[in-house]
C-alpha positions as CSV (number, residue, x, y, z in Angstrom):
1,M,143.1,92.1,111.5
2,T,146.3,91.7,113.3
3,S,149.7,91.1,111.7
4,L,150.8,87.5,110.9
5,E,153.5,85.7,112.8
6,K,156.6,84.8,110.8
7,Y,155.8,81.1,110.9
8,Q,152.3,81.8,109.6
9,N,153.6,83.8,106.7
10,E,156.1,81.1,105.9
11,L,153.5,78.3,106.1
12,I,151.1,80.2,103.7
13,E,153.8,80.9,101.2
14,H,155.3,77.4,101.3
15,S,151.8,76.0,100.9
16,M,151.0,78.1,97.9
17,A,154.3,77.2,96.3
18,A,153.6,73.5,96.7
19,G,150.1,73.9,95.3
20,A,148.6,72.9,98.6
21,L,146.8,76.2,99.1
22,K,144.9,77.6,96.2
23,F,142.5,80.5,95.7
24,G,139.7,80.2,93.1
25,S,136.4,78.3,93.1
26,F,136.1,74.9,94.7
27,I,133.1,72.7,95.6
28,L,133.5,71.2,99.1
29,K,132.0,68.0,100.4
30,S,129.5,70.1,102.1
31,G,128.3,71.4,98.8
32,R,129.5,74.9,99.5
33,N,131.4,76.8,96.8
34,S,134.6,77.9,98.5
35,P,137.0,80.6,97.3
36,Y,140.0,78.6,98.5
37,F,141.1,75.1,99.0
38,F,143.8,73.5,101.1
39,N,145.3,70.0,100.4
40,A,147.8,69.2,103.1
41,G,148.8,66.0,101.3
42,L,150.9,68.2,98.9
43,L,153.1,69.4,101.8
44,A,155.7,66.8,100.9
45,S,159.2,68.3,100.5
46,G,161.9,68.8,103.1
47,A,161.6,72.6,103.0
48,V,157.9,72.5,103.4
49,L,157.9,70.0,106.2
50,D,160.5,72.2,108.0
51,A,158.0,75.1,107.8
52,V,155.1,72.9,108.8
53,G,156.9,71.4,111.8
54,S,158.1,74.8,112.9
55,A,154.6,76.3,112.7
56,Y,153.1,73.5,114.7
57,A,155.8,73.6,117.3
58,S,155.7,77.4,117.7
59,T,151.9,77.4,117.9
60,I,152.0,74.6,120.6
61,A,154.8,76.3,122.6
62,D,153.0,79.7,122.5
63,A,149.7,78.0,123.6
64,L,151.4,76.3,126.6
65,K,152.4,79.7,127.9
66,A,149.1,81.5,127.0
67,S,146.2,82.3,129.3
68,P,144.1,80.2,129.3
69,A,146.9,77.8,128.5
70,L,146.9,74.6,126.5
71,P,147.2,71.8,129.1
72,Q,150.6,70.0,129.5
73,F,150.8,66.8,127.5
74,D,153.0,63.8,127.0
75,V,152.2,62.5,123.5
76,I,151.3,64.0,120.1
77,F,148.8,61.9,118.2
78,G,148.8,62.2,114.4
79,P,146.1,60.2,112.7
80,A,146.9,58.2,109.5
81,Y,147.9,59.1,107.0
82,K,148.6,62.7,106.3
83,A,149.1,63.8,110.0
84,I,151.7,61.1,110.7
85,S,154.6,63.1,109.2
86,F,153.3,66.3,110.7
87,A,153.2,64.8,114.2
88,A,156.8,63.5,113.8
89,C,158.0,66.9,112.6
90,A,156.1,68.8,115.4
91,A,157.7,66.5,118.0
92,L,161.2,67.1,116.5
93,L,160.8,70.9,116.3
94,L,159.4,71.1,119.8
95,H,162.5,69.5,121.1
96,R,165.0,71.3,118.9
97,E,163.5,74.8,119.0
98,H,161.6,74.9,122.3
99,A,163.3,72.3,124.6
100,I,160.0,70.5,124.9
101,D,160.4,66.7,124.8
102,V,157.3,64.7,124.0
103,G,156.5,61.4,122.2
104,Y,154.4,61.0,119.1
105,A,152.1,58.2,118.1
106,Y,149.8,57.4,115.1
107,D,147.3,54.8,114.2
108,R,147.0,52.1,111.6
109,K,144.0,52.0,109.3
110,E,143.6,48.3,110.1
111,A,144.6,46.6,113.3
112,K,147.8,44.5,113.1
113,D,147.1,40.8,113.9
114,H,150.7,39.7,114.5
115,G,153.7,40.8,116.3
116,E,152.8,43.5,118.9
117,G,149.4,43.8,117.2
118,G,147.0,46.6,117.9
119,V,146.1,49.8,116.0
120,M,148.6,52.2,117.6
121,V,152.2,52.8,116.7
122,G,154.9,54.9,118.4
123,A,154.8,56.2,122.0
124,P,152.2,54.5,124.2
125,V,149.1,56.6,124.9
126,K,147.7,54.5,127.8
127,G,147.6,56.6,130.9
128,K,149.1,59.6,129.1
129,R,147.9,63.1,128.3
130,V,147.5,63.3,124.6
131,L,147.4,66.3,122.2
132,V,145.7,65.4,118.9
133,L,147.2,66.9,115.8
134,D,145.4,67.3,112.4
135,D,145.5,69.4,109.3
136,V,142.3,71.1,108.1
137,A,139.1,71.4,110.2
138,T,135.9,71.7,108.3
139,A,133.2,69.3,109.7
140,G,135.5,67.9,112.4
141,T,134.7,64.2,111.6
142,A,138.4,63.2,111.5
143,I,139.3,64.8,114.8
144,R,136.3,63.3,116.6
145,G,137.5,59.9,115.3
146,S,141.0,60.5,116.7
147,I,139.6,61.5,120.1
148,E,137.6,58.2,120.2
149,K,140.7,56.1,119.2
150,V,143.0,57.7,121.8
151,R,140.3,57.2,124.5
152,A,139.8,53.6,123.5
153,E,143.5,53.0,124.0
154,G,143.4,54.4,127.5
155,G,144.8,57.9,126.7
156,E,143.4,61.2,128.0
157,V,142.9,63.8,125.2
158,V,143.7,67.2,126.7
159,G,143.6,69.2,123.5
160,A,144.0,69.5,119.8
161,V,146.2,71.5,117.4
162,L,145.1,72.1,113.8
163,M,146.9,73.5,110.8
164,L,143.9,75.4,109.4
165,D,140.5,76.3,110.9
166,R,138.1,77.2,108.2
167,Q,136.0,79.1,110.8
168,E,132.7,78.0,109.3
169,V,129.5,77.2,111.0
170,G,128.1,73.7,110.6
171,R,125.2,72.9,108.3
172,E,123.0,72.2,111.3
173,S,124.5,74.4,114.0
174,S,125.4,78.0,114.7
175,K,128.6,76.8,116.5
176,S,132.0,76.5,114.8
177,M,133.6,73.1,114.5
178,I,136.3,74.3,117.1
179,Q,133.6,75.0,119.6
180,E,132.0,71.6,119.1
181,V,135.3,69.8,119.5
182,E,136.1,71.8,122.7
183,G,132.7,70.6,124.0
184,L,133.8,67.0,123.4
185,L,137.0,67.6,125.3
186,G,135.2,69.0,128.3
187,G,136.2,72.0,130.5
188,N,139.9,71.2,130.6
189,G,140.5,70.7,126.9
190,S,141.3,73.3,124.3
191,V,141.8,73.6,120.6
192,V,144.5,75.8,119.0
193,T,145.2,76.4,115.3
194,I,148.1,77.7,113.3
195,L,146.0,79.4,110.6
196,K,142.4,80.5,110.4
197,M,140.5,81.8,107.4
198,K,140.9,85.3,108.8
199,H,144.7,84.8,108.6
200,L,144.5,83.9,104.9
201,M,142.4,87.0,104.4
202,R,145.0,89.1,106.2
203,W,147.8,87.6,103.9
204,L,145.7,88.5,100.8
205,E,145.3,92.0,102.1
206,Q,149.0,92.4,102.8
207,N,149.9,91.3,99.3
208,G,147.3,93.4,97.4
209,R,145.2,90.5,96.1
210,T,142.0,92.4,96.3
211,E,139.8,90.3,94.0
212,E,140.6,87.1,96.0
213,L,140.1,89.0,99.3
214,A,136.7,90.2,98.1
215,R,135.6,86.6,97.4
216,M,136.9,85.5,100.8
217,Q,135.0,88.3,102.5
218,E,131.8,87.4,100.7
219,Y,132.2,83.7,101.8
220,W,132.9,84.8,105.3
221,E,129.7,86.9,105.5
222,Q,127.7,83.9,104.4
223,Y,129.3,81.0,106.3
224,G,131.8,82.4,108.8
225,A,131.5,81.5,112.5
226,K,131.6,85.0,113.8
227,D,132.2,83.8,117.4
228,S,135.5,82.2,116.3
229,E,137.2,85.5,115.4
């Protein structure tokens, strides 16, 4: 396993300090007994949001220069509710740290029936290239819904950026969720992540947390999407 980037270490440590990332025994919606749990809703202080925004921005900026590269985009879309603040912070840090100026938008849970109306708030997505931002990817239900909403508003989804990819196979497929979402985006779309399960395992290894690492390895052997390494 490769060394972690500074922003990955900081995100893991801030998440643990906030109680958002925990290691132990947790029953997921899928029924699987996971050795870790991530609740992005607890990333709610100024210091933590600074780390979150910086991690998103650095991941996006690096991916734009990578090969194959994340496609150029005009707007970051953060679905309600948790990802709204993350999208705003990502847009801010992209501008401040990487000189990349893009808009951000988010949706309402229910359409507004007065004033400007509609379900979208922020930068217009119609006719724009949109990067969907979300927190944790397990089944991919939320991100699929975001893609549908952006397309319904006339935007072109060119990629997605996620805080954490659990790197698990689906219950009815040998493909990882990331591979399935990339299939939805077509040949020109790509999905990038700040952290993967393997990064969490690397952090545990670096910090001598051998019992937790052993449980993570056991879970990986049972459910890990080996093609996502």
